[in-house]
PDB file with SEQRES, HELIX, SHEET and CRYST1 records, atoms N, CA, C and O in Angstrom:
SEQRES   1 A   69  UNK UNK UNK UNK UNK UNK UNK UNK UNK UNK UNK UNK UNK          
SEQRES   2 A   69  UNK UNK UNK UNK UNK UNK UNK UNK UNK UNK UNK UNK UNK          
SEQRES   3 A   69  UNK UNK UNK UNK UNK UNK UNK UNK UNK UNK UNK UNK UNK          
SEQRES   4 A   69  UNK UNK UNK UNK UNK UNK UNK UNK UNK UNK UNK UNK UNK          
SEQRES   5 A   69  UNK UNK UNK UNK UNK UNK UNK UNK UNK UNK UNK UNK UNK          
SEQRES   6 A   69  UNK UNK UNK UNK                                              
HELIX    1 AA1 UNK A    6  UNK A   19  1                                  14    
HELIX    2 AA2 UNK A   25  UNK A   32  1                                   8    
HELIX    3 AA3 UNK A   36  UNK A   50  1                                  15    
SHEET    1 AA1 2 UNK A  52  UNK A  57  0                                        
SHEET    2 AA1 2 UNK A  62  UNK A  67 -1                                        
CRYST1    1.000    1.000    1.000  90.00  90.00  90.00 P 1           1          
ATOM      1  N   UNK A   1       0.821  -1.172  -0.021  1.00  0.00           N  
ATOM      2  CA  UNK A   1       0.006  -0.008  -0.014  1.00  0.00           C  
ATOM      3  C   UNK A   1       0.850   1.249   0.006  1.00  0.00           C  
ATOM      4  O   UNK A   1       0.350   2.342   0.269  1.00  0.00           O  
ATOM      5  N   UNK A   2       2.134   1.086  -0.273  1.00  0.00           N  
ATOM      6  CA  UNK A   2       2.977   2.276  -0.352  1.00  0.00           C  
ATOM      7  C   UNK A   2       2.529   3.214  -1.453  1.00  0.00           C  
ATOM      8  O   UNK A   2       2.035   2.789  -2.497  1.00  0.00           O  
ATOM      9  N   UNK A   3       2.709   4.471  -1.203  1.00  0.00           N  
ATOM     10  CA  UNK A   3       2.313   5.462  -2.205  1.00  0.00           C  
ATOM     11  C   UNK A   3       0.855   5.909  -2.139  1.00  0.00           C  
ATOM     12  O   UNK A   3       0.377   6.655  -2.994  1.00  0.00           O  
ATOM     13  N   UNK A   4       0.163   5.438  -1.108  1.00  0.00           N  
ATOM     14  CA  UNK A   4      -1.239   5.875  -0.974  1.00  0.00           C  
ATOM     15  C   UNK A   4      -1.279   7.380  -0.655  1.00  0.00           C  
ATOM     16  O   UNK A   4      -0.422   7.919   0.046  1.00  0.00           O  
ATOM     17  N   UNK A   5      -2.261   7.993  -1.176  1.00  0.00           N  
ATOM     18  CA  UNK A   5      -2.400   9.452  -0.899  1.00  0.00           C  
ATOM     19  C   UNK A   5      -3.008   9.604   0.509  1.00  0.00           C  
ATOM     20  O   UNK A   5      -3.631   8.688   1.047  1.00  0.00           O  
ATOM     21  N   UNK A   6      -2.802  10.777   1.066  1.00  0.00           N  
ATOM     22  CA  UNK A   6      -3.264  11.098   2.434  1.00  0.00           C  
ATOM     23  C   UNK A   6      -4.729  10.785   2.602  1.00  0.00           C  
ATOM     24  O   UNK A   6      -5.107  10.148   3.585  1.00  0.00           O  
ATOM     25  N   UNK A   7      -5.566  11.208   1.679  1.00  0.00           N  
ATOM     26  CA  UNK A   7      -6.998  10.998   1.741  1.00  0.00           C  
ATOM     27  C   UNK A   7      -7.318   9.518   1.778  1.00  0.00           C  
ATOM     28  O   UNK A   7      -8.138   9.090   2.590  1.00  0.00           O  
ATOM     29  N   UNK A   8      -6.696   8.728   0.927  1.00  0.00           N  
ATOM     30  CA  UNK A   8      -6.936   7.301   0.898  1.00  0.00           C  
ATOM     31  C   UNK A   8      -6.518   6.605   2.173  1.00  0.00           C  
ATOM     32  O   UNK A   8      -7.195   5.693   2.647  1.00  0.00           O  
ATOM     33  N   UNK A   9      -5.393   7.039   2.728  1.00  0.00           N  
ATOM     34  CA  UNK A   9      -4.935   6.444   3.993  1.00  0.00           C  
ATOM     35  C   UNK A   9      -5.885   6.831   5.118  1.00  0.00           C  
ATOM     36  O   UNK A   9      -6.229   6.007   5.966  1.00  0.00           O  
ATOM     37  N   UNK A  10      -6.299   8.073   5.117  1.00  0.00           N  
ATOM     38  CA  UNK A  10      -7.257   8.518   6.150  1.00  0.00           C  
ATOM     39  C   UNK A  10      -8.577   7.764   6.067  1.00  0.00           C  
ATOM     40  O   UNK A  10      -9.125   7.344   7.086  1.00  0.00           O  
ATOM     41  N   UNK A  11      -9.074   7.596   4.873  1.00  0.00           N  
ATOM     42  CA  UNK A  11     -10.335   6.858   4.669  1.00  0.00           C  
ATOM     43  C   UNK A  11     -10.169   5.384   5.112  1.00  0.00           C  
ATOM     44  O   UNK A  11     -11.058   4.828   5.758  1.00  0.00           O  
ATOM     45  N   UNK A  12      -9.077   4.784   4.778  1.00  0.00           N  
ATOM     46  CA  UNK A  12      -8.836   3.402   5.190  1.00  0.00           C  
ATOM     47  C   UNK A  12      -8.725   3.315   6.744  1.00  0.00           C  
ATOM     48  O   UNK A  12      -9.208   2.369   7.365  1.00  0.00           O  
ATOM     49  N   UNK A  13      -8.077   4.327   7.330  1.00  0.00           N  
ATOM     50  CA  UNK A  13      -7.918   4.325   8.786  1.00  0.00           C  
ATOM     51  C   UNK A  13      -9.296   4.441   9.469  1.00  0.00           C  
ATOM     52  O   UNK A  13      -9.549   3.741  10.450  1.00  0.00           O  
ATOM     53  N   UNK A  14     -10.163   5.289   8.979  1.00  0.00           N  
ATOM     54  CA  UNK A  14     -11.504   5.390   9.533  1.00  0.00           C  
ATOM     55  C   UNK A  14     -12.220   4.084   9.426  1.00  0.00           C  
ATOM     56  O   UNK A  14     -12.857   3.664  10.393  1.00  0.00           O  
ATOM     57  N   UNK A  15     -12.152   3.399   8.275  1.00  0.00           N  
ATOM     58  CA  UNK A  15     -12.798   2.099   8.118  1.00  0.00           C  
ATOM     59  C   UNK A  15     -12.236   1.086   9.091  1.00  0.00           C  
ATOM     60  O   UNK A  15     -12.997   0.323   9.686  1.00  0.00           O  
ATOM     61  N   UNK A  16     -10.951   1.057   9.266  1.00  0.00           N  
ATOM     62  CA  UNK A  16     -10.336   0.092  10.209  1.00  0.00           C  
ATOM     63  C   UNK A  16     -10.719   0.381  11.657  1.00  0.00           C  
ATOM     64  O   UNK A  16     -10.929  -0.541  12.445  1.00  0.00           O  
ATOM     65  N   UNK A  17     -10.807   1.645  11.996  1.00  0.00           N  
ATOM     66  CA  UNK A  17     -11.212   2.021  13.355  1.00  0.00           C  
ATOM     67  C   UNK A  17     -12.678   1.605  13.581  1.00  0.00           C  
ATOM     68  O   UNK A  17     -13.003   1.047  14.629  1.00  0.00           O  
ATOM     69  N   UNK A  18     -13.556   1.870  12.616  1.00  0.00           N  
ATOM     70  CA  UNK A  18     -14.951   1.488  12.738  1.00  0.00           C  
ATOM     71  C   UNK A  18     -15.121  -0.034  12.909  1.00  0.00           C  
ATOM     72  O   UNK A  18     -15.995  -0.495  13.643  1.00  0.00           O  
ATOM     73  N   UNK A  19     -14.271  -0.794  12.220  1.00  0.00           N  
ATOM     74  CA  UNK A  19     -14.337  -2.244  12.308  1.00  0.00           C  
ATOM     75  C   UNK A  19     -13.539  -2.824  13.464  1.00  0.00           C  
ATOM     76  O   UNK A  19     -13.580  -4.025  13.728  1.00  0.00           O  
ATOM     77  N   UNK A  20     -12.810  -1.943  14.153  1.00  0.00           N  
ATOM     78  CA  UNK A  20     -11.961  -2.334  15.266  1.00  0.00           C  
ATOM     79  C   UNK A  20     -10.928  -3.337  14.858  1.00  0.00           C  
ATOM     80  O   UNK A  20     -10.719  -4.357  15.515  1.00  0.00           O  
ATOM     81  N   UNK A  21     -10.269  -3.019  13.731  1.00  0.00           N  
ATOM     82  CA  UNK A  21      -9.266  -3.923  13.173  1.00  0.00           C  
ATOM     83  C   UNK A  21      -7.967  -3.226  12.828  1.00  0.00           C  
ATOM     84  O   UNK A  21      -7.339  -3.548  11.819  1.00  0.00           O  
ATOM     85  N   UNK A  22      -7.551  -2.259  13.666  1.00  0.00           N  
ATOM     86  CA  UNK A  22      -6.337  -1.523  13.368  1.00  0.00           C  
ATOM     87  C   UNK A  22      -5.087  -2.222  13.823  1.00  0.00           C  
ATOM     88  O   UNK A  22      -4.040  -2.084  13.190  1.00  0.00           O  
ATOM     89  N   UNK A  23      -5.164  -2.984  14.923  1.00  0.00           N  
ATOM     90  CA  UNK A  23      -3.969  -3.536  15.541  1.00  0.00           C  
ATOM     91  C   UNK A  23      -3.289  -2.388  16.262  1.00  0.00           C  
ATOM     92  O   UNK A  23      -3.836  -1.293  16.396  1.00  0.00           O  
ATOM     93  N   UNK A  24      -2.094  -2.668  16.716  1.00  0.00           N  
ATOM     94  CA  UNK A  24      -1.298  -1.646  17.431  1.00  0.00           C  
ATOM     95  C   UNK A  24      -0.761  -0.580  16.492  1.00  0.00           C  
ATOM     96  O   UNK A  24      -0.926  -0.713  15.279  1.00  0.00           O  
ATOM     97  N   UNK A  25      -0.139   0.453  16.987  1.00  0.00           N  
ATOM     98  CA  UNK A  25       0.413   1.524  16.158  1.00  0.00           C  
ATOM     99  C   UNK A  25       1.392   1.005  15.101  1.00  0.00           C  
ATOM    100  O   UNK A  25       1.352   1.440  13.950  1.00  0.00           O  
ATOM    101  N   UNK A  26       2.255   0.089  15.485  1.00  0.00           N  
ATOM    102  CA  UNK A  26       3.196  -0.477  14.494  1.00  0.00           C  
ATOM    103  C   UNK A  26       2.527  -1.243  13.397  1.00  0.00           C  
ATOM    104  O   UNK A  26       2.865  -1.100  12.222  1.00  0.00           O  
ATOM    105  N   UNK A  27       1.560  -2.071  13.788  1.00  0.00           N  
ATOM    106  CA  UNK A  27       0.796  -2.839  12.777  1.00  0.00           C  
ATOM    107  C   UNK A  27       0.017  -1.918  11.843  1.00  0.00           C  
ATOM    108  O   UNK A  27      -0.025  -2.127  10.631  1.00  0.00           O  
ATOM    109  N   UNK A  28      -0.602  -0.890  12.437  1.00  0.00           N  
ATOM    110  CA  UNK A  28      -1.380   0.047  11.645  1.00  0.00           C  
ATOM    111  C   UNK A  28      -0.495   0.837  10.670  1.00  0.00           C  
ATOM    112  O   UNK A  28      -0.886   1.087   9.530  1.00  0.00           O  
ATOM    113  N   UNK A  29       0.699   1.224  11.131  1.00  0.00           N  
ATOM    114  CA  UNK A  29       1.621   1.917  10.275  1.00  0.00           C  
ATOM    115  C   UNK A  29       1.984   1.071   9.055  1.00  0.00           C  
ATOM    116  O   UNK A  29       2.024   1.593   7.941  1.00  0.00           O  
ATOM    117  N   UNK A  30       2.250  -0.222   9.241  1.00  0.00           N  
ATOM    118  CA  UNK A  30       2.545  -1.117   8.140  1.00  0.00           C  
ATOM    119  C   UNK A  30       1.360  -1.255   7.203  1.00  0.00           C  
ATOM    120  O   UNK A  30       1.535  -1.231   5.984  1.00  0.00           O  
ATOM    121  N   UNK A  31       0.150  -1.400   7.747  1.00  0.00           N  
ATOM    122  CA  UNK A  31      -1.071  -1.599   6.960  1.00  0.00           C  
ATOM    123  C   UNK A  31      -1.293  -0.401   6.037  1.00  0.00           C  
ATOM    124  O   UNK A  31      -1.615  -0.585   4.863  1.00  0.00           O  
ATOM    125  N   UNK A  32      -1.129   0.816   6.543  1.00  0.00           N  
ATOM    126  CA  UNK A  32      -1.398   1.970   5.662  1.00  0.00           C  
ATOM    127  C   UNK A  32      -0.163   2.552   5.011  1.00  0.00           C  
ATOM    128  O   UNK A  32      -0.248   3.527   4.264  1.00  0.00           O  
ATOM    129  N   UNK A  33       0.972   1.967   5.288  1.00  0.00           N  
ATOM    130  CA  UNK A  33       2.205   2.321   4.581  1.00  0.00           C  
ATOM    131  C   UNK A  33       2.826   3.671   5.024  1.00  0.00           C  
ATOM    132  O   UNK A  33       3.283   4.456   4.193  1.00  0.00           O  
ATOM    133  N   UNK A  34       2.829   3.913   6.317  1.00  0.00           N  
ATOM    134  CA  UNK A  34       3.436   5.150   6.875  1.00  0.00           C  
ATOM    135  C   UNK A  34       4.192   4.782   8.113  1.00  0.00           C  
ATOM    136  O   UNK A  34       4.168   3.643   8.580  1.00  0.00           O  
ATOM    137  N   UNK A  35       4.877   5.797   8.641  1.00  0.00           N  
ATOM    138  CA  UNK A  35       5.591   5.581   9.927  1.00  0.00           C  
ATOM    139  C   UNK A  35       4.620   5.638  11.103  1.00  0.00           C  
ATOM    140  O   UNK A  35       3.486   6.095  10.962  1.00  0.00           O  
ATOM    141  N   UNK A  36       5.075   5.172  12.257  1.00  0.00           N  
ATOM    142  CA  UNK A  36       4.223   5.236  13.436  1.00  0.00           C  
ATOM    143  C   UNK A  36       3.935   6.676  13.774  1.00  0.00           C  
ATOM    144  O   UNK A  36       2.828   6.992  14.209  1.00  0.00           O  
ATOM    145  N   UNK A  37       4.883   7.550  13.590  1.00  0.00           N  
ATOM    146  CA  UNK A  37       4.697   8.994  13.840  1.00  0.00           C  
ATOM    147  C   UNK A  37       3.544   9.540  12.999  1.00  0.00           C  
ATOM    148  O   UNK A  37       2.696  10.295  13.475  1.00  0.00           O  
ATOM    149  N   UNK A  38       3.546   9.125  11.713  1.00  0.00           N  
ATOM    150  CA  UNK A  38       2.454   9.610  10.806  1.00  0.00           C  
ATOM    151  C   UNK A  38       1.103   9.081  11.252  1.00  0.00           C  
ATOM    152  O   UNK A  38       0.091   9.767  11.105  1.00  0.00           O  
ATOM    153  N   UNK A  39       1.072   7.858  11.800  1.00  0.00           N  
ATOM    154  CA  UNK A  39      -0.186   7.311  12.334  1.00  0.00           C  
ATOM    155  C   UNK A  39      -0.734   8.231  13.394  1.00  0.00           C  
ATOM    156  O   UNK A  39      -1.920   8.560  13.385  1.00  0.00           O  
ATOM    157  N   UNK A  40       0.143   8.661  14.334  1.00  0.00           N  
ATOM    158  CA  UNK A  40      -0.288   9.569  15.367  1.00  0.00           C  
ATOM    159  C   UNK A  40      -0.769  10.881  14.864  1.00  0.00           C  
ATOM    160  O   UNK A  40      -1.749  11.427  15.370  1.00  0.00           O  
ATOM    161  N   UNK A  41      -0.091  11.408  13.863  1.00  0.00           N  
ATOM    162  CA  UNK A  41      -0.517  12.707  13.236  1.00  0.00           C  
ATOM    163  C   UNK A  41      -1.860  12.557  12.575  1.00  0.00           C  
ATOM    164  O   UNK A  41      -2.717  13.426  12.735  1.00  0.00           O  
ATOM    165  N   UNK A  42      -2.081  11.483  11.834  1.00  0.00           N  
ATOM    166  CA  UNK A  42      -3.394  11.300  11.164  1.00  0.00           C  
ATOM    167  C   UNK A  42      -4.475  11.118  12.188  1.00  0.00           C  
ATOM    168  O   UNK A  42      -5.572  11.645  12.002  1.00  0.00           O  
ATOM    169  N   UNK A  43      -4.225  10.390  13.278  1.00  0.00           N  
ATOM    170  CA  UNK A  43      -5.246  10.231  14.320  1.00  0.00           C  
ATOM    171  C   UNK A  43      -5.548  11.585  14.972  1.00  0.00           C  
ATOM    172  O   UNK A  43      -6.709  11.884  15.253  1.00  0.00           O  
ATOM    173  N   UNK A  44      -4.533  12.397  15.214  1.00  0.00           N  
ATOM    174  CA  UNK A  44      -4.790  13.730  15.772  1.00  0.00           C  
ATOM    175  C   UNK A  44      -5.639  14.575  14.838  1.00  0.00           C  
ATOM    176  O   UNK A  44      -6.541  15.280  15.290  1.00  0.00           O  
ATOM    177  N   UNK A  45      -5.359  14.514  13.524  1.00  0.00           N  
ATOM    178  CA  UNK A  45      -6.186  15.251  12.529  1.00  0.00           C  
ATOM    179  C   UNK A  45      -7.596  14.753  12.565  1.00  0.00           C  
ATOM    180  O   UNK A  45      -8.530  15.552  12.505  1.00  0.00           O  
ATOM    181  N   UNK A  46      -7.789  13.438  12.663  1.00  0.00           N  
ATOM    182  CA  UNK A  46      -9.173  12.887  12.685  1.00  0.00           C  
ATOM    183  C   UNK A  46      -9.914  13.353  13.929  1.00  0.00           C  
ATOM    184  O   UNK A  46     -11.107  13.648  13.860  1.00  0.00           O  
ATOM    185  N   UNK A  47      -9.217  13.426  15.082  1.00  0.00           N  
ATOM    186  CA  UNK A  47      -9.866  13.890  16.280  1.00  0.00           C  
ATOM    187  C   UNK A  47     -10.425  15.316  16.127  1.00  0.00           C  
ATOM    188  O   UNK A  47     -11.522  15.630  16.588  1.00  0.00           O  
ATOM    189  N   UNK A  48      -9.637  16.151  15.471  1.00  0.00           N  
ATOM    190  CA  UNK A  48     -10.083  17.546  15.289  1.00  0.00           C  
ATOM    191  C   UNK A  48     -11.200  17.587  14.213  1.00  0.00           C  
ATOM    192  O   UNK A  48     -12.216  18.259  14.395  1.00  0.00           O  
ATOM    193  N   UNK A  49     -11.004  16.885  13.131  1.00  0.00           N  
ATOM    194  CA  UNK A  49     -11.987  16.966  12.031  1.00  0.00           C  
ATOM    195  C   UNK A  49     -13.327  16.343  12.358  1.00  0.00           C  
ATOM    196  O   UNK A  49     -14.379  16.895  12.034  1.00  0.00           O  
ATOM    197  N   UNK A  50     -13.279  15.194  13.000  1.00  0.00           N  
ATOM    198  CA  UNK A  50     -14.513  14.458  13.279  1.00  0.00           C  
ATOM    199  C   UNK A  50     -15.185  14.852  14.577  1.00  0.00           C  
ATOM    200  O   UNK A  50     -16.365  14.564  14.777  1.00  0.00           O  
ATOM    201  N   UNK A  51     -14.461  15.497  15.448  1.00  0.00           N  
ATOM    202  CA  UNK A  51     -15.034  15.882  16.747  1.00  0.00           C  
ATOM    203  C   UNK A  51     -15.275  14.651  17.646  1.00  0.00           C  
ATOM    204  O   UNK A  51     -16.090  14.695  18.567  1.00  0.00           O  
ATOM    205  N   UNK A  52     -14.582  13.605  17.370  1.00  0.00           N  
ATOM    206  CA  UNK A  52     -14.676  12.374  18.190  1.00  0.00           C  
ATOM    207  C   UNK A  52     -13.291  12.030  18.658  1.00  0.00           C  
ATOM    208  O   UNK A  52     -12.306  12.291  17.967  1.00  0.00           O  
ATOM    209  N   UNK A  53     -13.217  11.451  19.820  1.00  0.00           N  
ATOM    210  CA  UNK A  53     -11.901  11.047  20.319  1.00  0.00           C  
ATOM    211  C   UNK A  53     -11.583   9.645  19.809  1.00  0.00           C  
ATOM    212  O   UNK A  53     -12.476   8.857  19.498  1.00  0.00           O  
ATOM    213  N   UNK A  54     -10.349   9.373  19.736  1.00  0.00           N  
ATOM    214  CA  UNK A  54      -9.883   8.033  19.260  1.00  0.00           C  
ATOM    215  C   UNK A  54      -8.828   7.564  20.289  1.00  0.00           C  
ATOM    216  O   UNK A  54      -7.885   8.297  20.587  1.00  0.00           O  
ATOM    217  N   UNK A  55      -8.988   6.389  20.806  1.00  0.00           N  
ATOM    218  CA  UNK A  55      -8.022   5.855  21.740  1.00  0.00           C  
ATOM    219  C   UNK A  55      -7.751   4.394  21.397  1.00  0.00           C  
ATOM    220  O   UNK A  55      -8.514   3.736  20.689  1.00  0.00           O  
ATOM    221  N   UNK A  56      -6.632   3.921  21.931  1.00  0.00           N  
ATOM    222  CA  UNK A  56      -6.262   2.521  21.687  1.00  0.00           C  
ATOM    223  C   UNK A  56      -6.893   1.708  22.837  1.00  0.00           C  
ATOM    224  O   UNK A  56      -6.704   2.021  24.012  1.00  0.00           O  
ATOM    225  N   UNK A  57      -7.645   0.658  22.465  1.00  0.00           N  
ATOM    226  CA  UNK A  57      -8.277  -0.211  23.447  1.00  0.00           C  
ATOM    227  C   UNK A  57      -7.468  -1.520  23.491  1.00  0.00           C  
ATOM    228  O   UNK A  57      -7.377  -2.236  22.494  1.00  0.00           O  
ATOM    229  N   UNK A  58      -6.898  -1.811  24.630  1.00  0.00           N  
ATOM    230  CA  UNK A  58      -6.070  -3.046  24.800  1.00  0.00           C  
ATOM    231  C   UNK A  58      -6.944  -4.292  24.655  1.00  0.00           C  
ATOM    232  O   UNK A  58      -6.487  -5.301  24.117  1.00  0.00           O  
ATOM    233  N   UNK A  59      -8.185  -4.239  25.122  1.00  0.00           N  
ATOM    234  CA  UNK A  59      -9.079  -5.411  25.019  1.00  0.00           C  
ATOM    235  C   UNK A  59      -9.378  -5.741  23.558  1.00  0.00           C  
ATOM    236  O   UNK A  59      -9.352  -6.904  23.157  1.00  0.00           O  
ATOM    237  N   UNK A  60      -9.664  -4.700  22.766  1.00  0.00           N  
ATOM    238  CA  UNK A  60     -10.000  -4.897  21.360  1.00  0.00           C  
ATOM    239  C   UNK A  60      -8.737  -5.033  20.454  1.00  0.00           C  
ATOM    240  O   UNK A  60      -8.811  -5.489  19.313  1.00  0.00           O  
ATOM    241  N   UNK A  61      -7.588  -4.617  21.021  1.00  0.00           N  
ATOM    242  CA  UNK A  61      -6.350  -4.586  20.271  1.00  0.00           C  
ATOM    243  C   UNK A  61      -6.512  -3.751  19.034  1.00  0.00           C  
ATOM    244  O   UNK A  61      -6.069  -4.124  17.948  1.00  0.00           O  
ATOM    245  N   UNK A  62      -7.154  -2.609  19.210  1.00  0.00           N  
ATOM    246  CA  UNK A  62      -7.461  -1.710  18.072  1.00  0.00           C  
ATOM    247  C   UNK A  62      -7.731  -0.328  18.611  1.00  0.00           C  
ATOM    248  O   UNK A  62      -8.083  -0.153  19.777  1.00  0.00           O  
ATOM    249  N   UNK A  63      -7.561   0.658  17.741  1.00  0.00           N  
ATOM    250  CA  UNK A  63      -8.034   1.992  18.028  1.00  0.00           C  
ATOM    251  C   UNK A  63      -9.522   1.988  17.887  1.00  0.00           C  
ATOM    252  O   UNK A  63     -10.055   1.266  17.046  1.00  0.00           O  
ATOM    253  N   UNK A  64     -10.231   2.786  18.699  1.00  0.00           N  
ATOM    254  CA  UNK A  64     -11.669   2.853  18.661  1.00  0.00           C  
ATOM    255  C   UNK A  64     -12.136   4.347  18.777  1.00  0.00           C  
ATOM    256  O   UNK A  64     -11.422   5.206  19.293  1.00  0.00           O  
ATOM    257  N   UNK A  65     -13.332   4.588  18.285  1.00  0.00           N  
ATOM    258  CA  UNK A  65     -13.947   5.922  18.400  1.00  0.00           C  
ATOM    259  C   UNK A  65     -14.750   5.972  19.690  1.00  0.00           C  
ATOM    260  O   UNK A  65     -15.337   4.964  20.084  1.00  0.00           O  
ATOM    261  N   UNK A  66     -14.791   7.107  20.348  1.00  0.00           N  
ATOM    262  CA  UNK A  66     -15.736   7.344  21.382  1.00  0.00           C  
ATOM    263  C   UNK A  66     -16.052   8.829  21.413  1.00  0.00           C  
ATOM    264  O   UNK A  66     -15.201   9.653  21.077  1.00  0.00           O  
ATOM    265  N   UNK A  67     -17.263   9.178  21.812  1.00  0.00           N  
ATOM    266  CA  UNK A  67     -17.681  10.543  21.827  1.00  0.00           C  
ATOM    267  C   UNK A  67     -17.074  11.285  23.013  1.00  0.00           C  
ATOM    268  O   UNK A  67     -16.990  10.760  24.123  1.00  0.00           O  
ATOM    269  N   UNK A  68     -16.656  12.520  22.748  1.00  0.00           N  
ATOM    270  CA  UNK A  68     -16.163  13.345  23.816  1.00  0.00           C  
ATOM    271  C   UNK A  68     -17.312  13.805  24.680  1.00  0.00           C  
ATOM    272  O   UNK A  68     -18.378  14.134  24.159  1.00  0.00           O  
ATOM    273  N   UNK A  69     -17.129  13.838  25.977  1.00  0.00           N  
ATOM    274  CA  UNK A  69     -18.200  14.295  26.844  1.00  0.00           C  
ATOM    275  C   UNK A  69     -18.138  15.772  27.111  1.00  0.00           C  
ATOM    276  O   UNK A  69     -18.982  16.305  27.831  1.00  0.00           O  
TER     277      UNK A  69                                                      
END                                                                             
């Protein structure tokens, strides 16, 4: 998946989060073809854009959405 555009990576990341199939940060970075640092930056952008928080759930072994209170 190397060479994916930012929009495509972001869209894939949203889909993976909704399905709770991201894996850990390292696994997710490999899946979408970026560094772990870029994963954190994309997640921060999504938090601001979507108005929802995203956190890593150890039980699900995936990033998940939850509404900010």
